[in-house]
N, C-alpha and C positions, 0 to 999 in steps of 0.2 A: 873127567869121569864122566862116559856116557854108555847107556844102555841099549845095546842094539844087536843087530846082526854083526858077521864078522866084516862085512863090507865098511861097516862105521868107523873102520880104522883108519880111513882116509880123512875123514873129519878131524879125528884127533891128530893126524899127522899134520894137518892144517893149522890147527892150534899150535903145536910146536913151533910152526914155522912164523908165528906171530908173537912168541913169547912163552908160550907155556914150558912149565920145566919137566911134568911129568904127563903121561897119557896112560889112560886105565879104561880097558874096554870091560864091561861087563855083559857077557852073553850067555845063552843056553841052547838046546838044540831047537826049541820052539821058535826062537828068533832066527836060528840059521836058515830053519825051513820056511822063513817068511812069515810066520804069524806074527800078530802084534800083541804085546802085554797091555792090560788096562792099567789105569792108573794106581790101584792098589798093589797089584804085583810089581808094576815099575818101582814103587816107593820101597816096597819090601826088598828088592834086589839091590836099591841103593843104599837103604839102611844095613844090609849085611855087609856090603861092600865096604862102608865107610866104619863100620865096627871093626872089621878085619885089619883095615889099614890104619884106624886110630890106636889097636892095639900093639901094631908094630912100631909107629912113630908118636905116639901123643894125639890129643884131640886137635883137629882143625878149628881156627879161632872163627871162621866165617864158612857157610856151605850155602853157594849162590846157585840160585835157579831162576830159569826164564819165569816170568809173571805167568803165563798160560802155556799150554802146549799148543804148536802150531797146526797139529792135525784135528784135535777135538775141542780145543780152546777151554778144556777142563784145568781149574786153576787147584788141582789136587797134590801133585806129587810133592812138591815142596812143602806144604803144609803137612801130608801124611808124614813124610820124613822128620820134620820137626817133632811132630807129637811122640811119635816113635822114639825119638833120641832124648826127649824130655827137654828139648831146648827152645827158647823164644824164637817168635818168627813174624814178619811182617813182609807183606805183599804190595805189589805195585810201585816200587820206590824207583826214584830217579836219580837219587844222589846218596852217596854213602862217605863216611867219615870214621875211620877208627883210631881212636887214641886213648891210651891209659886202662886199657881194658874195656872199653864201652864202645858200641857201635852206634852212630848217629845216622838215622836215615831221613831222608825226605820224600814226601809223598805228594804228588799235586792233588788239591781238592779244588771244588768251586770257589772257596774262601780264600785262595792261596796256597799255602804249602802246610802239612801235617807235620810235625817233626818228632821222631820217636827214638829213645833212648834204649839199647838192649844191652844186656849184661853179654859177654862172650863166653863160650860159644854161642853162637846165633846162626839162624836160617834166615836166608833173605832173598824174597823173589823179585826180580829187578825188570823194569819195562824196558821197550826199544828205547834207544837214544840215551841211555845212561853215558856212554862212553863214546868217543870218536871212533870211528872204525880204523882197523890195522890193517895193513897190507902186508904180506910177505917178503923180506928182502933176499936176496940171492943167498946170502950165508944162511939165513933161517930156512930157506928150502933145502939146502944142503944137508943141514942139522937134521930136520925133520926126516930125510930118507935113511938117516942113521940111526934114529931114535928109537929106542926100545918101547913099545906099545905093551905095557903089562895087561895079559888078559886073566879076567876072573871068571870062571864058569860057574853059573849059579844052578842050582837045582829049580826048575819051575815051581813055584809056589803052588800049594793046592787052594782051592777055593777060589776067592776073587769072583769078579762080575762075569755072569754067563748070559748069552740071550736064551731065554725061554721060548719066546715066539715074536714074530713081527707080523702085526696086522696092519692093512692098508685101512683107514676108516672110510666108510661109505660116503660119497660126496652127497652134501645135501645142498639144492638149490631151492632157493627162495625167492618169491619176487615181490 
């Protein structure tokens, strides 16, 4: 599942080519026109999509998010989704193991590793390097071209973050 403009379908097809079973694009007219959503609106769109999908097929055991966004470095979306869904969350994870309804997650720290156990369903923010890179195979590429990308069109949420003003501070030179 990704939130983005219609062009994000290409990334979803790549995911199918390396093993994803389903591809879901959450979009709206503001994304199609090139506007970006803030983390609050992105999380709200994901929550709405997850609730819709879970109503059809039951709850997901684990929702995986990247640790932080590549564009703004805000660590908010996964945490906001977990809060809205009332699920436990842990961020910065480098290893995951799921067994007997419990997710065990490891996070690097200065002293070694921190280990967390979360009841399922849970939300996890993973850091780069949690897995080995996958490369698409020829059958995977062919399958991705035929794969159905389910599109969910969301109504842009009201509210969220807005820029009130942008001021450049006066430069102060001290000697």
